[in-house]
C-alpha positions in Angstrom: -13.1 -9.7 -28.6 -15.1 -12.9 -28.1 -17.5 -14.5 -25.6 -20.1 -11.8 -25.9 -22.6 -12.6 -28.6 -21.9 -9.8 -31.1 -25.6 -9.4 -32.0 -25.8 -7.5 -28.7 -23.2 -5.0 -29.6 -23.0 -2.6 -32.6 -20.1 -0.2 -33.1 -20.2 2.8 -35.5 -16.9 4.5 -36.7 -16.2 7.7 -38.6 -14.2 8.0 -41.8 -11.0 8.2 -39.7 -11.7 5.0 -37.9 -12.6 6.7 -34.6 -15.4 5.0 -32.6 -18.5 7.2 -32.6 -21.2 5.1 -31.0 -21.6 1.8 -29.3 -25.1 0.3 -29.0 -25.5 -2.5 -26.4 -28.3 -4.8 -25.5 -27.7 -7.2 -22.6 -28.8 -10.8 -23.0 -31.4 -12.0 -20.5 -28.9 -14.1 -18.7 -25.3 -13.2 -18.3 -22.6 -14.2 -15.8 -19.0 -12.9 -16.1 -17.4 -15.9 -14.5 -19.2 -18.5 -16.6 -19.7 -16.6 -19.9 -16.3 -14.9 -20.1 -13.7 -16.6 -17.9 -14.9 -20.2 -18.3 -15.5 -19.7 -22.1 -11.9 -18.6 -22.7 -10.7 -21.4 -20.3 -12.4 -24.0 -22.4 -11.6 -22.6 -25.8 -8.2 -21.2 -25.2 -7.0 -22.7 -21.9 -3.4 -21.7 -22.1 -4.1 -18.0 -22.8 -2.4 -15.9 -20.1 -4.9 -14.2 -17.8 -2.8 -12.9 -14.9 0.9 -12.2 -14.1 1.3 -11.5 -10.4 4.4 -10.6 -8.4 5.0 -8.9 -5.1 7.7 -6.8 -3.4 9.1 -10.0 -1.7 10.2 -11.4 -5.1 7.4 -14.0 -5.4 5.8 -14.5 -8.8 2.8 -16.5 -10.2 1.4 -16.7 -13.7 -2.2 -17.9 -14.2 -3.8 -19.0 -17.5 -7.6 -18.7 -18.0 -7.7 -22.5 -17.3 -6.0 -21.8 -14.0 -8.5 -19.0 -13.1 -11.4 -21.3 -13.9 -9.9 -24.1 -11.8 -9.3 -21.9 -8.7 -12.5 -19.9 -9.0 -14.5 -23.1 -9.2 -12.8 -24.4 -6.1 -13.4 -21.1 -4.4 -17.0 -21.1 -5.4 -17.6 -24.6 -4.0 -15.8 -23.6 -0.7 -18.0 -20.5 -0.3 -21.2 -22.4 -1.3 -20.4 -24.9 1.5 -20.4 -22.0 3.9 -23.9 -21.1 2.8 -23.0 -18.3 0.5 -25.3 -18.1 -2.5 -27.2 -16.0 -4.9 -27.9 -12.5 -3.6 -25.7 -12.8 -0.5 -23.5 -9.8 0.3 -19.7 -10.5 0.8 -17.2 -7.9 1.9 -13.8 -8.4 0.2 -10.6 -6.8 1.4 -7.7 -8.4 -0.4 -5.4 -5.5 -1.5 -3.6 -6.8 -4.6 -3.4 -10.5 -3.6 -4.0 -12.9 -6.5 -6.7 -14.5 -4.5 -8.8 -11.5 -5.2 -9.3 -12.7 -8.8 -10.3 -16.2 -7.6 -12.8 -14.6 -5.3 -14.2 -12.1 -7.7 -14.9 -14.7 -10.4 -16.2 -17.2 -7.8 -18.7 -14.8 -6.3 -19.9 -13.9 -9.8 -20.5 -17.6 -10.5 -22.4 -17.9 -7.3 -24.6 -14.9 -8.1 -23.4 -13.3 -4.8 -22.7 -9.6 -4.5 -19.1 -8.7 -4.0 -18.4 -5.5 -2.0 -14.7 -4.7 -2.4 -13.1 -2.4 0.2 -9.8 -0.9 1.0 -7.6 -2.4 3.7 -7.3 1.0 5.3 -10.8 0.9 6.8 -11.1 1.1 10.6 -13.7 -0.3 13.0 -16.5 2.3 12.4 -16.0 2.1 8.6 -16.3 -1.7 8.6 -19.3 -1.6 11.0 -21.2 0.9 8.8 -20.6 -1.2 5.7 -21.7 -4.5 7.2 -24.8 -2.9 8.8 -25.9 -1.1 5.6 -25.3 -4.1 3.3 -26.3 -6.9 5.7 -23.1 -8.6 4.6 -23.2 -12.4 5.3 -19.4 -13.0 4.9 -16.1 -11.3 4.8 -12.9 -12.4 3.0 -9.9 -10.4 4.1 -6.2 -10.2 4.0 -4.1 -11.3 7.0 -1.9 -8.3 6.5 -2.0 -5.5 9.1 -5.0 -5.2 11.4 -7.8 -5.7 8.9 -9.2 -8.9 10.5 -9.0 -7.2 13.9 -11.2 -4.4 12.7 -13.9 -7.0 11.7 -13.6 -8.8 15.0 -14.2 -5.6 16.9 -17.5 -5.3 15.0 -18.8 -8.7 15.8 -21.2 -7.7 18.6 -22.9 -5.0 16.5 -23.0 -6.9 13.2 -25.1 -10.0 13.6 -25.5 -10.7 9.9 -21.8 -11.5 9.5 -21.8 -15.2 9.8 -18.6 -16.3 8.0 -15.1 -14.8 8.3 -12.4 -16.0 5.9 -8.7 -14.9 6.0 -6.2 -15.0 3.2 -2.5 -15.7 3.6 -2.6 -16.4 7.3 -4.5 -17.9 10.2 -6.6 -16.4 13.0 -8.9 -17.8 15.7 -12.5 -17.7 14.5 -11.5 -17.4 10.9 -11.5 -19.9 8.1 -8.1 -20.3 6.2 -8.9 -19.4 2.6 -5.8 -21.0 1.1 -6.3 -24.3 3.0 -10.0 -24.5 2.3 -9.9 -24.0 -1.4 -7.2 -26.7 -1.7 -9.7 -29.2 -0.2 -12.7 -28.0 -2.3 -13.9 -29.7 -5.5 -13.0 -28.2 -8.8 -16.3 -29.4 -10.4 -18.7 -26.4 -10.2 -22.4 -26.6 -11.2 -23.4 -23.5 -13.0 -25.9 -21.1 -11.4 -27.7 -18.9 -13.9 -27.9 -15.1 -13.2 -30.0 -12.6 -15.1 -28.3 -9.5 -16.5 -30.4 -7.4 -14.1 -29.4 -9.4 -10.9 -27.1 -7.5 -8.5 -23.4 -8.4 -8.8 -21.1 -5.7 -7.5 -21.2 -2.9 -5.0 -18.9 -0.1 -3.9 -19.3 2.4 -1.1 -18.7 5.9 -2.3 -18.0 8.8 0.0 -20.7 11.5 0.2 -20.6 15.1 1.3 -23.8 15.4 3.2 -23.9 12.0 4.8 -22.2 8.6 5.2 -21.0 6.7 2.2 -23.6 5.5 -0.3 -23.8 1.8 -1.3 -23.6 1.8 -5.2 -25.2 -1.3 -6.8 -24.2 -2.7 -10.2 -25.9 -5.5 -12.0 -24.5 -8.6 -13.7 -24.2 -6.9 -17.1 -21.9 -4.2 -15.6 -18.8 -5.9 -17.1 -20.2 -5.5 -20.6 -20.1 -1.8 -20.1 -16.3 -2.0 -19.6 -15.8 -3.3 -23.2 -15.5 0.4 -24.2 -13.1 1.0 -21.3 -10.6 -1.6 -22.3 -11.0 -1.7 -26.1 -11.3 2.0 -27.0 -9.9 4.0 -24.1 -7.2 1.8 -22.6 -6.6 0.1 -26.0 -5.4 -3.2 -24.4 -3.6 -5.7 -26.6 -5.0 -9.2 -26.5 -1.6 -10.9 -26.1 -0.2 -8.1 -24.0 -0.2 -7.2 -20.3 -2.3 -4.3 -18.9 -1.3 -2.6 -15.7 -3.8 -0.4 -13.8 -2.2 0.8 -10.6 -5.0 0.5 -8.1 -5.9 -1.5 -4.9 -8.6 -4.0 -5.4 -10.8 -2.1 -2.9 -11.4 0.7 -5.3 -13.7 1.0 -8.3 -10.6 1.7 -10.5 -9.9 -2.0 -10.1 -13.2 -2.8 -11.9 -12.2 -0.4 -14.6 -8.7 -1.7 -15.2 -7.9 -5.0 -13.5 -10.6 -7.6 -14.5 -13.8 -7.1 -16.5 -13.2 -5.2 -19.8 -9.6 -6.5 -20.0 -10.6 -10.1 -19.8 -13.5 -9.7 -22.2 -10.8 -8.4 -24.6 -8.6 -11.4 -23.8 -5.8 -9.2 -22.5 -3.5 -10.4 -19.7 -3.4 -8.5 -16.4 -0.3 -7.5 -14.6 -0.5 -7.1 -10.9 2.3 -5.9 -8.6 1.4 -6.5 -5.0 3.0 -3.8 -3.0 2.2 -1.8 0.2 3.6 1.6 -0.7 3.8 3.2 -4.1 7.5 3.5 -5.2 8.1 4.7 -8.8 11.6 3.3 -8.6 10.2 -0.2 -8.1 7.3 0.0 -10.7 9.3 1.4 -13.6 11.6 -1.7 -13.7 8.5 -3.9 -13.7 7.3 -2.3 -16.8 10.6 -3.0 -18.4 11.0 -6.5 -17.1 7.5 -7.8 -17.9 7.1 -5.8 -21.1 3.9 -4.1 -20.0 1.9 -3.0 -23.0 -0.7 -0.6 -21.6 -0.6 1.4 -18.4 -3.3 3.4 -16.5 -2.9 5.3 -13.2 -3.7 8.8 -11.7 -1.7 11.8 -12.9 0.0 12.0 -9.5 1.8 8.7 -10.3 2.9 9.9 -13.7 4.3 12.9 -12.0 6.2 10.7 -9.6 7.5 8.6 -12.5 8.8 11.8 -14.2 10.3 13.2 -11.0 12.1 9.9 -10.4 13.4 9.9 -13.9 12.3 7.6 -16.7 15.3 8.0 -18.9 17.1 5.0 -17.4 14.4 2.5 -18.2 13.3 0.7 -21.4 9.6 1.5 -21.7 9.4 0.6 -25.4 6.9 -2.2 -24.7 4.3 0.4 -23.8 1.9 1.2 -26.6 -0.7 3.2 -24.8 -1.0 5.2 -21.5 -4.1 6.5 -19.7 -4.9 8.6 -16.7 -8.0 9.0 -14.5 -8.9 9.9 -11.0 -8.0 13.5 -11.0 -7.5 16.4 -13.4 -4.4 16.2 -15.7 -2.2 19.2 -15.8 -0.7 20.0 -19.2 2.9 20.0 -17.9 2.6 16.3 -16.9 1.1 15.5 -20.3 3.8 17.3 -22.2 6.7 16.0 -20.1 5.5 12.4 -20.4 5.0 12.7 -24.1 8.5 14.2 -24.5 10.1 11.5 -22.4 8.3 8.5 -23.9 6.6 9.5 -27.1 3.3 8.4 -25.6 0.2 10.6 -25.1 -1.8 10.4 -22.0 -5.4 9.6 -22.8 -7.5 11.1 -20.0 -10.9 9.7 -18.9 -13.6 10.7 -16.5 -16.1 8.6 -14.6 -17.2 7.5 -11.2 -17.7 4.4 -8.9 -21.2 4.6 -10.3 -20.1 4.3 -13.9 -17.6 3.2 -16.5 -15.9 6.1 -18.4 -18.4 8.8 -19.2 -16.0 11.2 -20.9 -12.7 10.1 -22.4 -10.2 10.3 -25.2 -10.6 7.2 -27.3 -8.2 5.6 -29.8 -7.5 7.9 -32.7 -8.5 11.1 -31.0 -6.0 13.9 -30.5 -6.0 14.7 -26.7 -6.1 18.3 -25.6 -3.8 18.5 -22.5 -6.0 19.2 -19.5 -9.3 18.1 -21.2 -11.1 14.9 -20.2 -12.0 14.3 -23.9 -15.4 13.8 -25.4 -18.5 11.8 -24.3 -18.0 8.1 -24.3 -19.5 6.5 -27.4 -21.6 4.1 -25.2 -23.5 6.9 -23.5 -25.6 10.0 -24.4 -23.9 12.8 -22.3 -24.7 16.4 -21.9 -23.8 19.4 -19.7 -26.8 21.1 -18.2 -27.6 24.2 -16.1 -29.6 24.2 -12.8 -32.9 24.1 -14.8 -31.8 21.1 -16.8 -31.2 23.0 -20.0 -28.2 22.1 -22.2 -25.4 24.6 -21.7 -23.9 26.5 -24.6 -20.3 26.2 -25.5 -18.0 27.7 -22.8 -20.6 27.6 -20.1 -20.2 25.5 -17.0 -22.9 23.0 -16.0 -23.4 19.6 -14.5 -22.4 16.4 -16.5 -25.4 14.2 -17.0 -25.9 10.8 -18.7 -29.1 9.7 -20.5 -30.8 7.0 -18.3 -33.8 4.8 -18.8 -34.6 3.0 -15.5 -36.5 0.3 -17.3 -33.4 -0.4 -19.5 -30.5 1.2 -17.8 -27.2 1.6 -19.8 -24.6 -1.1 -19.1 -22.0 0.2 -16.8 -24.2 2.7 -14.8 -25.4 2.0 -11.3 -28.9 0.5 -10.8 -29.4 2.3 -7.5 -28.0 3.3 -4.2 -28.9 0.2 -2.2 -31.6 0.6 0.4 -31.8 4.4 -0.3 -34.5 5.3 -2.7 -34.3 9.0 -1.8 -30.6 9.2 -2.7 -31.3 7.2 -5.9 -34.1 9.6 -6.9 -31.8 12.6 -6.3 -29.3 11.5 -9.0 -31.6 9.6 -11.4 -34.6 11.6 -12.5 -36.2 13.1 -15.6 -34.4 10.6 -17.8 -30.9 11.5 -16.7 -28.3 10.4 -14.3 -26.8 13.4 -12.6 -23.1 13.0 -11.8 -22.7 15.9 -9.5 -19.5 16.9 -11.4 -19.3 20.1 -13.4 -17.5 20.9 -16.7 -17.7 23.1 -19.8 -17.6 22.1 -23.4 -15.3 23.8 -26.0 -16.1 24.5 -29.6 -14.6 21.1 -30.7 -16.8 19.2 -28.2 -14.1 18.5 -25.7 -15.1 18.6 -22.0 -13.0 20.5 -19.4 -13.5 19.5 -15.8 -14.3 22.2 -13.2 -15.1 20.4 -10.0 -17.8 18.9 -7.8 -21.1 20.8 -7.5 -20.9 19.7 -3.9 -18.0 19.4 -1.5 -16.3 16.2 -2.6 -12.5 16.2 -2.1 -10.2 14.5 -4.7 -6.7 13.9 -3.3 -4.2 11.6 -5.1 -7.0 9.8 -6.8 -9.0 9.2 -3.6 -12.5 10.6 -3.3 -13.0 11.9 0.2 -16.3 13.1 1.7 -15.9 15.8 4.4 -18.8 14.5 6.5 -16.9 11.3 7.6 -13.9 13.3 8.7 -16.0 16.0 10.5 -17.8 13.2 12.3 -14.6 11.8 13.6 -13.1 15.2 14.6 -16.3 16.1 16.5 -15.7 13.1 18.7 -12.4 14.7 20.0 -12.8 16.5 23.3 -11.2 19.7 22.0 -13.4 20.2 18.9 -16.6 22.3 19.1 -17.3 22.8 15.4 -15.4 21.9 12.2 -15.6 22.1 8.5 -13.6 19.9 6.2 -12.7 21.2 2.7 -9.9 20.9 0.1 -6.9 23.2 -0.5 -4.7 23.2 -3.5 -1.7 20.8 -3.3 1.1 20.6 -5.8 1.6 16.9 -5.4 -1.9 15.5 -4.6 -4.0 18.0 -6.6 -6.0 18.6 -3.4 -5.3 18.1 0.2 -7.7 17.7 3.1 -8.1 20.7 5.4 -10.0 21.0 8.6 -11.1 24.4 9.9 -11.8 24.0 13.6 -13.5 26.0 16.4 -12.1 24.7 19.7 -14.0 24.2 22.9 -13.3 26.6 25.8 -10.0 25.7 27.6 -8.2 24.5 24.4 -5.7 26.5 22.4 -4.6 25.7 18.9 -1.0 24.5 18.7 1.3 22.3 16.7 1.0 19.6 19.4 -2.8 19.7 19.2 -2.7 19.6 15.4 -0.6 16.5 15.5 -2.9 14.9 18.1 -6.0 15.6 16.0 -4.3 14.2 12.8 -3.3 11.0 14.7 -6.8 10.8 16.1 -8.4 10.8 12.6 -5.9 8.3 11.3 -6.8 5.9 14.1 -10.6 6.3 13.7 -10.9 6.2 9.9 -8.9 5.3 6.8 -5.5 7.1 7.2 -5.6 8.7 3.8 -8.5 10.9 4.9 -6.7 12.7 7.7 -6.5 16.5 7.4 -3.0 17.5 6.3 -3.9 21.1 7.0 -5.6 22.4 10.2 -6.6 25.9 10.9 -8.1 27.2 14.2 -10.8 29.9 13.9 -13.2 31.6 16.3 -16.2 31.0 14.2 -17.2 29.2 10.9 -19.0 31.0 8.1 -22.6 30.0 8.0 -25.8 30.6 6.0 -28.8 32.3 7.6 -30.2 28.8 8.3 -27.1 27.8 10.1 -25.4 25.6 7.5 -21.6 25.9 7.2 -20.5 27.7 4.1 -17.7 25.4 2.9 -17.7 27.3 -0.4 -16.6 30.4 1.4 -13.8 28.6 3.2 -12.6 27.1 -0.1 -12.8 30.5 -1.9 -10.7 32.2 0.8 -8.1 29.4 0.8 -7.9 29.5 -3.0 -7.4 33.3 -2.9 -4.6 33.0 -0.4 -3.0 30.2 -2.5 -3.1 32.3 -5.7 -1.6 35.3 -3.9 1.3 33.1 -2.9 1.9 32.0 -6.4 2.3 35.5 -7.7 
């Protein structure tokens, strides 16, 4: 590791060489693009930064000198459009290599990057622009992404600049053409460690998505992610399977990996196919791999025996709970253990299995050495061994830990709900065993985790209620053998409508059109009434309990 002045980082190990504690102090000024990417580009210009290929057979390899060159040109192009320090920019670029030019360029400008999935629809886009006040959007020409932004133009006056990648469209600037014309001589802009840098919208259960804000020292928090959890190899290639619109990209496709001087491997595809990814691991000699347990399950179901995976030295999972059968089967097939980790869009890994630890299949591991973590009850008291409580992280607002959110942008009430009394409250519950390992239980609210996606029921309910047939609805999760959880909608119909397979299909299609398709309810049940509290609130917990009971009875 280089490029971060080591006087800001102190690591403590035990007698077995396992990391126990990481103390970090951010410098007053820090900029990932200038202090990491450019530093490597100047001192080790030919070092491999990014190997990219797509499902059309195209391939590009970029050194750190290349990333500096293209990010400088991108920064100058964006600055010419009036984008500067503090400006919000929505970025929807799937797995295109231009994402890395853009991410580094926005960092250099001191602008705030807001990555988003290409699956967003009009009302998703509109909401994000209005909440953030986004000044610009940089999006892929694939699919209907640009169309969704165009449909929001009348209601989103802050959006002044629209830039399209790998295509052309009326009213949009051509990214590829414009950066070719731009100068590669960039004049540095200094950013403080506390300045805003990166934001994600995270689905909530009692309202619309929250805008999570991270500061410029957020990448420093991912040193632990890459070095001790993913165990990246400086001259190797790390593959995290995630679209650039998700926080998992920040975890595994740029910050910590480049601080550790590891190369990134990116396979630009539209649909996950284990039969196409396994050959890439063999062909490009991927050294470290991270993806959700569902994908490892697909790898195993496809069959890994016919592939040479000997280049892999370490494998990780995150995004959903790991079942022991996946852990054991993968270990038997490859000789590699799956090192689970837990965290959120608001954080870097909070609980994880670090290098040298012996994972317990099904356990998330132990608290990250960079945080002080506890499990507390409803009164804020630390839970005894074996008792379930909420996972919390020590948090000093005056000197917040690197890697944790600074706030929910524009929403002090929401911020104060999760950061108070010296702790950040994750909203996730777990219990601790006698060896200090944490075991995940679930959300203490109604969040749904399906195939690694975090889905808030409120958004889906809001869409369903717009359909003429729906009087009331409650969206919950049901157990799913492939996805971990599936989205279920329990619906009370309006008079004159009757539940049927045809109506179910119509409602599912309606949701797919109105919001990101992965959120649609795969299960729909029609009922005469929803369970409610005395104050009229829907008791989703009762619906989930009944569904879980039915599922368990079927398993017997």
